[in-house]
C-alpha positions in Angstrom: 76.1 74.3 91.5 79.0 76.7 91.8 78.8 80.2 90.3 79.6 81.0 86.7 83.0 82.3 85.9 83.0 86.1 85.3 85.2 85.7 82.2 83.3 83.8 79.4 86.6 82.3 78.2 87.1 80.7 81.7 83.5 79.4 81.5 84.2 77.8 78.1 87.4 76.3 79.3 85.7 74.9 82.4 83.1 73.3 80.2 85.6 71.8 77.9 87.5 70.2 80.8 84.3 69.0 82.3 83.2 67.3 79.1 86.6 65.6 78.6 86.6 64.2 82.2 83.0 63.6 83.0 81.1 62.7 79.8 83.4 59.8 79.1 82.5 58.3 82.5 78.7 59.0 82.7 77.7 59.7 79.1 75.9 62.8 80.5 76.6 65.9 82.5 76.4 69.7 82.6 76.0 72.0 79.6 76.7 75.7 79.2 73.5 77.7 78.7 73.8 80.6 76.2 71.3 83.2 74.9 69.6 82.5 71.6 72.5 84.1 69.7 75.0 81.8 71.3 77.3 84.7 72.1 76.5 85.2 75.8 76.9 82.6 78.5 73.9 82.9 80.8 74.1 79.8 82.9 74.8 76.1 83.3 72.4 73.2 83.6 72.4 69.4 83.2 72.4 66.0 84.9 74.8 64.8 87.5 75.2 62.0 90.0 75.5 62.9 93.7 77.1 60.6 96.2 74.5 59.3 98.6 71.6 59.4 96.1 70.6 56.6 93.7 68.7 58.9 91.3 70.4 61.2 88.8 70.2 64.9 89.7 69.0 67.9 87.6 71.1 71.0 88.3 70.8 74.5 87.0 72.2 77.9 87.5 71.1 81.0 85.6 73.0 84.3 85.9 71.1 86.9 88.0 70.7 89.2 85.0 68.8 86.5 83.1 66.6 85.0 85.9 62.8 85.0 85.8 62.7 85.2 82.0 61.9 81.6 81.2 65.4 80.4 80.4 65.6 77.9 83.3 62.2 76.4 82.5 63.1 76.1 78.8 66.5 74.5 79.5 65.3 72.2 82.2 62.3 71.0 80.2 64.7 70.1 77.4 67.0 68.3 79.8 64.2 66.3 81.3 63.0 65.2 77.8 66.6 64.2 77.0 66.9 62.3 80.3 63.8 60.3 79.5 64.1 59.8 75.7 67.9 59.5 75.2 69.1 58.3 78.6 66.1 56.2 79.5 65.9 57.5 83.1 62.6 56.9 84.9 63.2 59.4 87.7 65.3 62.4 88.3 66.0 64.3 91.5 66.7 68.0 92.2 68.1 69.3 95.4 67.1 72.8 96.5 67.6 74.8 99.6 64.3 75.3 101.5 64.6 79.1 101.3 65.0 79.2 97.5 61.4 79.9 96.6 62.1 80.7 93.0 63.8 77.4 92.3 61.1 75.5 94.3 58.5 77.2 92.1 60.4 76.2 89.0 60.7 72.6 90.1 56.9 72.5 90.9 56.2 73.9 87.4 58.4 71.2 85.9 56.4 68.5 87.7 58.7 67.7 90.7 57.2 66.6 94.0 58.8 68.7 96.7 59.1 67.2 100.2 58.4 69.3 103.2 61.3 68.1 105.3 64.9 68.9 104.3 67.6 66.2 104.3 71.1 67.4 104.9 70.0 71.0 104.3 68.2 70.4 101.1 64.7 69.5 99.9 65.2 66.4 97.7 62.5 67.0 95.0 61.7 64.0 92.8 60.1 63.7 89.4 59.0 60.5 87.6 59.7 60.8 83.9 56.7 59.4 82.1 
């Protein structure tokens, strides 16, 4: 997932454009993640489809200043519940670089099975939603 825009107004505009163009096609996508007050953009997370994969993908990005505080776990847990309950998905994938130990740990905590061998530079983690 690409980095957040440094200007919050740009991030909001990006999200508006994304929702207009993507949600109508897939009925799901990426959301902006804010702090509890809703005043500070701290990340982006959601579900996308990636060419070459037949399973929807969980993606997440939390700004460096807000990492390792539980935000990614909270947001991704809610997204996985949504994927199962509202979208009816039975599986979801997450791609992670093999050297991204923090994201690998998060995915394991979320119940993903992490393969040992990368495919096209990524570990294609898989979780069955049951």
